[in-house]
C-alpha positions as CSV (number, residue, x, y, z in Angstrom):
1,M,0.0,0.0,0.0
2,V,1.2,3.5,-0.9
3,R,0.7,6.2,1.7
4,F,0.7,9.8,0.9
5,D,1.2,12.7,3.3
6,K,-1.2,15.6,3.0
7,K,1.7,18.0,3.4
8,W,3.0,17.0,0.0
9,F,0.0,18.6,-1.8
10,N,-2.0,21.8,-2.3
11,P,-5.7,21.9,-1.8
12,L,-6.3,21.7,-5.6
13,Y,-4.8,18.2,-5.7
14,F,-7.4,16.8,-3.3
15,I,-10.3,18.3,-5.3
16,L,-8.9,16.9,-8.5
17,N,-8.4,13.5,-6.9
18,E,-12.1,13.4,-6.1
19,L,-13.3,14.7,-9.4
20,I,-11.3,12.3,-11.4
21,K,-13.3,9.4,-9.9
22,V,-16.6,10.6,-11.3
23,N,-17.2,8.9,-14.6
24,T,-19.9,11.3,-15.8
25,I,-17.4,14.2,-15.8
26,R,-15.8,14.5,-19.2
27,L,-13.9,17.8,-19.0
28,I,-12.0,19.3,-16.0
29,L,-10.9,22.8,-16.9
30,V,-8.6,24.7,-14.6
31,Y,-7.6,28.3,-15.1
32,G,-6.2,31.2,-13.0
33,G,-3.2,33.2,-12.2
34,K,0.5,32.3,-12.1
35,S,1.9,30.2,-9.2
36,S,-1.5,28.8,-8.5
37,S,-0.3,25.1,-8.6
38,K,-2.4,24.2,-11.6
39,T,0.1,22.2,-13.6
40,V,1.9,20.4,-10.7
41,S,-1.4,19.5,-9.0
42,I,-2.8,18.0,-12.2
43,A,0.5,16.2,-12.8
44,Q,0.5,14.8,-9.3
45,V,-3.0,13.3,-9.8
46,L,-2.2,11.9,-13.2
47,A,1.1,10.4,-11.9
48,K,-0.9,8.7,-9.0
49,E,-3.5,7.4,-11.4
50,T,-0.9,6.0,-13.8
51,A,1.3,4.4,-11.1
52,L,-1.5,2.9,-8.9
53,K,-4.4,2.3,-11.3
54,N,-2.6,1.6,-14.6
55,A,-4.4,4.5,-16.2
56,S,-2.2,6.0,-18.9
57,T,-2.0,9.7,-19.7
58,I,-0.9,11.7,-22.7
59,A,-0.1,15.3,-22.1
60,F,0.2,17.9,-24.8
61,R,1.8,21.3,-25.2
62,K,1.2,23.3,-28.4
63,E,4.9,23.8,-29.1
64,N,7.0,20.6,-29.1
65,N,10.3,22.4,-28.3
66,T,8.9,23.8,-25.0
67,I,8.3,20.5,-23.4
68,P,11.7,20.1,-21.7
69,T,11.2,23.4,-19.8
70,T,7.5,23.1,-19.1
71,L,5.7,19.7,-19.0
72,K,8.7,17.6,-18.3
73,K,9.7,19.8,-15.4
74,S,6.2,19.7,-14.0
75,F,5.9,15.9,-14.2
76,N,9.4,15.5,-12.7
77,L,8.4,17.6,-9.8
78,A,5.1,15.7,-9.4
79,L,6.9,12.4,-9.3
80,K,9.4,13.8,-6.8
81,T,6.8,15.3,-4.4
82,T,4.6,12.2,-4.5
83,R,7.6,9.9,-4.0
84,L,6.4,7.9,-7.0
85,Y,9.6,8.2,-9.0
86,P,10.7,4.6,-8.3
87,A,7.5,3.3,-9.9
88,F,8.5,4.8,-13.3
89,E,11.2,4.3,-15.8
90,A,11.9,7.8,-17.0
91,Q,12.7,8.2,-20.7
92,D,13.1,11.4,-22.8
93,R,9.4,12.3,-23.0
94,R,7.8,9.2,-21.5
95,Y,7.4,7.7,-18.1
96,I,6.5,4.0,-18.0
97,T,5.6,1.6,-15.2
98,E,6.4,-2.1,-14.8
99,K,2.8,-2.8,-16.0
100,E,3.4,-0.7,-19.0
101,A,1.1,2.1,-18.0
102,E,2.6,5.4,-19.3
103,I,2.7,9.1,-19.2
104,V,3.6,10.5,-22.6
105,L,4.5,14.1,-23.3
106,K,3.9,15.4,-26.8
107,G,3.8,18.6,-28.8
108,L,0.9,19.3,-31.2
109,D,2.5,20.4,-34.5
110,D,-0.8,19.8,-36.4
111,E,-4.4,18.9,-35.6
112,E,-3.9,15.3,-36.8
113,K,-1.8,14.6,-33.7
114,A,-4.9,15.1,-31.6
115,K,-6.1,11.9,-33.0
116,G,-5.0,8.3,-32.0
117,I,-5.5,8.9,-28.3
118,E,-8.2,6.3,-27.7
119,S,-5.9,4.0,-25.6
120,Y,-5.3,6.7,-23.0
121,K,-7.6,7.2,-20.0
122,Y,-6.6,10.9,-19.6
123,V,-5.6,13.6,-21.9
124,Y,-3.9,16.7,-20.4
125,I,-3.7,19.9,-22.4
126,D,-1.3,22.4,-20.9
127,E,-1.9,26.1,-21.8
128,L,-5.1,25.4,-23.6
129,N,-5.2,29.0,-24.8
130,H,-2.3,28.2,-27.2
131,F,-4.5,25.6,-29.0
132,L,-7.1,26.2,-31.6
133,K,-10.8,25.5,-30.9
134,S,-10.8,23.0,-33.7
135,E,-7.9,21.1,-32.0
136,F,-9.8,21.0,-28.7
137,I,-12.8,19.6,-30.5
138,T,-10.7,17.0,-32.2
139,F,-9.3,15.9,-28.8
140,N,-12.8,15.6,-27.4
141,I,-14.3,13.6,-30.2
142,S,-11.2,11.3,-30.5
143,L,-11.1,10.3,-26.8
144,R,-13.3,7.2,-26.6
145,G,-13.5,3.5,-25.7
146,I,-12.6,3.6,-22.0
147,E,-15.0,4.2,-19.1
148,G,-14.4,7.5,-17.3
149,Q,-12.0,9.0,-19.9
150,K,-11.3,12.7,-19.3
151,I,-9.7,15.7,-20.8
152,I,-8.0,17.9,-18.2
153,A,-6.9,21.3,-19.4
154,S,-5.2,24.3,-17.8
155,W,-4.4,27.9,-18.9
156,N,-3.8,31.5,-17.8
157,P,-6.8,33.7,-18.8
158,V,-4.6,36.1,-20.9
159,S,-7.4,37.4,-23.1
160,I,-11.2,37.8,-22.8
161,D,-11.2,37.4,-26.6
162,S,-10.1,33.8,-26.3
163,W,-12.3,31.1,-27.9
164,I,-12.2,29.4,-24.5
165,K,-14.2,32.3,-22.9
166,E,-16.7,32.2,-25.7
167,Y,-17.1,28.4,-25.3
168,L,-17.5,28.7,-21.5
169,D,-20.2,31.4,-22.0
170,T,-22.3,28.8,-23.8
171,L,-22.4,26.6,-20.7
172,E,-24.3,27.1,-17.4
173,F,-22.4,26.4,-14.3
174,I,-23.4,26.0,-10.6
175,D,-21.3,26.0,-7.5
176,T,-20.1,22.8,-5.9
177,E,-19.3,21.9,-2.3
178,Y,-15.5,22.1,-3.0
179,K,-13.7,25.1,-1.7
180,L,-10.2,26.6,-2.3
181,P,-8.4,29.0,0.1
182,C,-8.7,32.1,-2.0
183,P,-12.2,33.7,-1.6
184,S,-12.4,34.5,-5.4
185,S,-11.4,30.9,-6.4
186,F,-14.2,28.4,-7.2
187,V,-15.1,24.9,-8.3
188,R,-18.2,24.8,-10.5
189,I,-19.9,22.1,-12.5
190,S,-22.1,22.4,-15.6
191,T,-25.8,21.8,-15.2
192,D,-25.5,18.6,-17.2
193,G,-22.7,17.4,-14.9
194,S,-20.1,16.8,-17.7
195,V,-17.8,19.9,-17.3
196,V,-16.0,21.1,-14.2
197,L,-14.6,24.6,-14.2
198,I,-12.0,25.6,-11.6
199,K,-10.5,29.0,-11.0
200,T,-7.3,29.3,-8.8
201,T,-4.9,32.0,-7.7
202,W,-1.5,32.1,-5.9
203,E,-3.4,32.2,-2.6
204,D,-4.3,28.5,-3.2
205,N,-0.7,27.5,-3.4
206,Y,0.7,26.8,0.0
207,W,4.3,27.1,-1.4
208,I,3.6,30.7,-2.1
209,A,1.0,31.7,0.5
210,G,2.0,29.2,3.2
211,S,-0.3,26.7,4.8
212,P,-3.0,28.0,7.3
213,D,-1.4,26.2,10.2
214,E,2.1,27.3,9.2
215,T,3.4,23.8,9.6
216,Y,4.2,23.2,5.9
217,G,4.6,25.0,2.6
218,Y,6.4,28.3,2.4
219,R,5.3,31.9,2.3
220,D,7.2,33.7,-0.4
221,N,7.0,37.3,0.8
222,N,9.3,38.6,-1.9
223,L,7.0,37.3,-4.7
224,I,3.9,38.5,-2.9
225,A,5.4,42.0,-2.8
226,V,6.1,41.8,-6.5
227,Y,2.5,40.8,-7.1
228,K,1.2,43.7,-5.1
229,E,3.4,46.2,-7.0
230,L,2.2,44.9,-10.3
231,E,-1.2,46.4,-9.8
232,A,0.2,49.9,-10.2
233,V,2.7,49.1,-12.9
234,D,0.5,47.0,-15.2
235,P,-3.2,46.6,-14.2
236,N,-3.9,44.1,-16.9
237,A,-1.0,41.9,-16.0
238,Y,-2.1,42.1,-12.4
239,R,-5.6,41.1,-13.4
240,V,-4.4,38.0,-15.3
241,N,-1.4,36.8,-13.3
242,V,-2.4,37.7,-9.7
243,L,-6.2,37.8,-9.6
244,G,-6.6,35.1,-12.2
245,E,-9.3,37.1,-14.1
246,W,-9.7,37.4,-17.8
247,G,-7.3,39.8,-19.4
248,V,-8.3,42.6,-21.7
249,V,-6.2,43.3,-24.8
250,K,-6.3,47.0,-25.6
251,P,-7.6,47.8,-29.2
252,D,-5.1,49.1,-31.7
253,Q,-7.6,51.8,-32.7
254,P,-9.6,52.7,-29.6
255,F,-13.0,54.4,-30.2
256,C,-12.5,56.7,-27.2
257,Y,-8.8,57.7,-27.7
258,C,-9.2,60.7,-25.5
259,F,-10.7,58.8,-22.6
260,D,-8.5,59.0,-19.5
261,K,-9.4,56.9,-16.4
262,A,-7.6,59.1,-14.0
263,K,-9.3,62.2,-15.3
264,H,-12.8,61.0,-16.2
265,L,-13.6,58.4,-13.5
266,K,-14.8,60.1,-10.3
267,P,-17.8,59.6,-8.0
268,T,-21.0,61.4,-9.1
269,T,-24.1,62.3,-7.2
270,L,-27.6,62.4,-8.6
271,I,-29.3,65.8,-8.2
272,R,-33.0,65.1,-8.2
273,S,-33.9,68.7,-8.7
274,H,-32.1,68.7,-12.1
275,E,-33.4,66.9,-15.2
276,V,-32.2,63.3,-15.7
277,Y,-31.3,62.3,-19.3
278,L,-31.9,58.7,-20.3
279,S,-30.3,57.2,-23.4
280,F,-31.3,53.7,-24.6
281,D,-29.6,51.2,-26.8
282,F,-31.7,48.3,-28.2
283,N,-30.4,44.8,-29.0
284,V,-31.7,41.3,-28.9
285,N,-29.9,41.1,-25.5
286,P,-29.3,43.2,-23.7
287,I,-31.2,46.5,-23.7
288,T,-29.1,49.2,-21.9
289,C,-29.8,52.6,-20.6
290,G,-27.3,55.3,-19.7
291,V,-28.3,57.8,-17.0
292,Y,-26.8,61.3,-17.4
293,Q,-27.1,64.8,-16.0
294,H,-25.6,68.1,-17.2
295,Y,-25.6,71.4,-15.5
296,N,-23.2,74.2,-14.5
297,N,-21.1,73.4,-17.5
298,W,-20.5,69.8,-16.3
299,I,-21.5,66.5,-17.8
300,Y,-22.1,63.6,-15.3
301,G,-22.4,59.9,-16.0
302,I,-24.7,58.7,-13.2
303,E,-25.3,55.1,-14.0
304,S,-25.0,52.5,-16.8
305,I,-28.0,50.2,-16.4
306,K,-27.8,46.7,-17.8
307,L,-30.3,44.0,-16.8
308,D,-29.9,40.3,-17.4
309,N,-32.5,40.2,-20.1
310,S,-34.1,42.4,-22.8
311,D,-37.4,43.1,-20.9
312,I,-38.1,46.8,-21.5
313,Y,-40.8,46.7,-18.9
314,K,-38.4,45.6,-16.1
315,L,-35.9,48.2,-17.2
316,C,-38.6,50.9,-16.9
317,E,-39.6,49.6,-13.5
318,Y,-36.0,49.8,-12.4
319,I,-35.8,53.4,-13.5
320,Q,-39.1,54.3,-11.8
321,V,-38.0,52.8,-8.5
322,N,-34.4,54.2,-8.5
323,Y,-35.2,57.6,-10.0
324,A,-38.5,58.3,-8.5
325,G,-39.5,62.0,-8.6
326,C,-37.0,62.9,-11.4
327,I,-38.0,64.7,-14.6
328,F,-36.7,62.6,-17.5
329,I,-35.6,63.6,-21.0
330,V,-35.2,60.6,-23.2
331,T,-33.1,59.9,-26.3
332,G,-31.3,56.9,-27.7
333,D,-31.2,54.4,-30.5
334,A,-33.4,55.5,-33.4
335,T,-34.1,51.9,-34.3
336,G,-36.3,51.7,-31.2
337,R,-39.0,53.4,-33.3
338,A,-38.8,50.9,-36.2
339,T,-41.5,48.4,-37.0
340,N,-39.0,45.5,-36.5
341,A,-38.4,46.8,-33.0
342,L,-42.0,46.1,-31.8
343,V,-42.4,44.9,-28.3
344,Q,-45.8,43.7,-29.3
345,D,-48.3,44.5,-32.1
346,G,-48.3,48.2,-32.7
347,I,-46.1,49.0,-29.7
348,N,-42.4,49.9,-30.1
349,Y,-39.8,50.4,-27.4
350,Y,-40.3,54.2,-27.1
351,T,-44.1,53.7,-26.8
352,V,-43.5,51.5,-23.7
353,I,-40.9,54.0,-22.3
354,K,-43.2,57.0,-22.8
355,T,-46.1,55.2,-21.2
356,R,-44.3,53.6,-18.3
357,L,-42.2,56.7,-17.4
358,R,-45.2,59.0,-18.0
359,L,-43.5,61.2,-20.5
360,S,-44.9,64.1,-22.6
361,N,-44.0,64.4,-26.3
362,T,-41.6,67.2,-25.4
363,Q,-39.6,64.8,-23.2
364,L,-38.8,62.5,-26.1
365,K,-35.7,63.7,-28.0
366,V,-35.1,60.6,-30.1
367,P,-33.5,61.3,-33.6
368,T,-35.0,59.8,-36.7
369,I,-31.7,58.2,-37.7
370,N,-28.6,57.2,-35.7
371,P,-25.5,59.4,-36.1
372,R,-22.7,58.4,-38.5
373,I,-19.9,56.5,-36.7
374,E,-17.0,58.7,-38.0
375,E,-18.6,62.0,-37.0
376,N,-19.9,60.6,-33.7
377,R,-16.4,59.3,-32.8
378,V,-15.1,62.8,-33.2
379,L,-17.8,64.2,-31.0
380,V,-17.2,61.6,-28.2
381,N,-13.5,62.4,-28.2
382,S,-14.1,66.1,-28.4
383,V,-16.2,65.9,-25.3
384,F,-13.6,63.9,-23.4
385,H,-10.9,66.3,-24.5
386,D,-12.7,69.7,-24.1
387,A,-15.6,69.3,-21.8
388,N,-15.9,68.9,-18.0
389,I,-17.1,65.3,-17.8
390,I,-16.9,62.6,-15.2
391,L,-18.3,59.1,-15.0
392,D,-19.1,57.4,-11.8
393,P,-16.4,54.6,-11.5
394,V,-18.8,52.2,-9.8
395,K,-22.3,52.8,-11.3
396,C,-20.8,53.5,-14.7
397,K,-18.4,50.7,-14.8
398,H,-19.9,49.2,-17.9
399,L,-19.6,52.4,-19.8
400,A,-16.0,53.0,-18.5
401,F,-15.2,49.5,-19.7
402,D,-16.5,50.2,-23.2
403,C,-14.7,53.6,-23.3
404,E,-11.4,51.9,-22.4
405,N,-11.7,48.7,-24.5
406,V,-13.9,49.1,-27.6
407,G,-12.0,49.7,-30.8
408,M,-12.5,50.3,-34.5
409,N,-12.1,47.6,-37.2
410,E,-10.5,47.9,-40.6
411,L,-13.8,49.2,-42.1
412,N,-13.7,52.1,-39.7
413,E,-16.7,50.7,-37.9
414,I,-17.1,49.9,-34.2
415,D,-15.7,46.5,-33.6
416,K,-18.5,44.7,-31.8
417,G,-17.1,41.2,-32.3
418,S,-19.3,38.2,-31.3
419,R,-22.5,38.4,-29.3
420,T,-20.8,36.4,-26.5
421,N,-17.8,38.7,-26.1
422,P,-18.6,41.4,-23.5
423,K,-15.5,43.3,-24.5
424,K,-16.8,44.2,-27.9
425,R,-20.5,44.6,-27.4
426,A,-20.2,48.4,-27.0
427,D,-23.9,48.7,-25.9
428,H,-23.1,51.2,-23.2
429,L,-20.8,53.2,-25.5
430,D,-23.7,53.3,-28.0
431,N,-26.2,54.8,-25.6
432,F,-23.5,57.3,-24.4
433,R,-22.8,58.5,-27.9
434,Y,-26.5,58.8,-28.7
435,Y,-26.8,61.0,-25.6
436,L,-23.9,63.2,-26.7
437,N,-25.3,63.5,-30.2
438,S,-28.6,64.7,-28.9
439,F,-27.5,67.2,-26.3
440,H,-23.8,68.1,-26.8
441,K,-23.2,68.5,-30.5
442,N,-21.8,72.0,-29.7
443,Y,-18.5,70.2,-28.7
444,L,-18.1,68.7,-32.2
445,R,-14.9,70.0,-33.8
446,S,-15.1,71.2,-37.3
């Protein structure tokens, strides 16, 4: 009998060790920041399964020449820390037991190498974000013939534009009973029970953060200090590598090139005695509304409202409750008047808004057509450059996100990307520019 000491492992290992026993789980996907023990914990579990249960593993990296400094080092460390090294004969890129179970390390030079994996119980994909979606699909459909076969994958969430994020957004996850030390980490399972999604950070690694009882592991105060400094030096790198959150790649041609977070993000206060300007943008999902005020030569972004659905009635109810007693002036997306924008027979979005918010005709300032993108972009940036304008950093976080991250494509259009990509939706930017076009065209530079 082989006995393991719990002090050899991080918490992630024990979770993976339980999940790998569940035959109905097909995919175990692990992402998060650097130094979060993802790869080594996975390698420890797979080494144990190979040595003690004769369950062979094939592990892939995208680039074949990186294996000696990545996968091989991780599996060597896994065998050392589990004390399983004597159970294996170590070859160049292969570890084999006396019963001929094996761990094979491979690079994926082309998609065809994702095939021929039927004889393996487990496939491990290291740095999944380096692989193509088509390659991942080939792995999944090629793994067959053995009960309880699984694909385990890990990655750092470098870009919110990744196909992985788009794929995950098609699934619905629920929380499980499993917990990791970091409060923002989680273990979730898809509603059909086939996919597990795990998020980790350095705080889940006892050889960075130290164990809670301080009897094992190691607290690396020097590295922790570097992580803390990174927030000021490179916020996006901090987000990805320390917090384990999806990174945002800045557009080459930002729409709001004059937007400055330090200058334009400050707390705002609703003044109920002044008119409140509502600007709507209509999509299949979501409908958004920007809440703005302007007075005393200042423009204020009060709130970016985004509900989880496209129910205009619920959106109006939210406005009624949170802005009770205010006098509204409404503008927004001209398509809300169109016949193909009917909420029901004969009733379009603005009809609902007018009725629910009890507006007079003079309170509706909706244009007949939407502004041209090129001219509107100049106006938006003229306002950011020349006007006194601030957006509330908390209540207008959606708009601030759009201002910082939405770009222009090669056709000189707003790059809205896919419907599942929140970075490129630009819905809040749209209602903001409609508001500026209706009430602040005086800032437009000639």
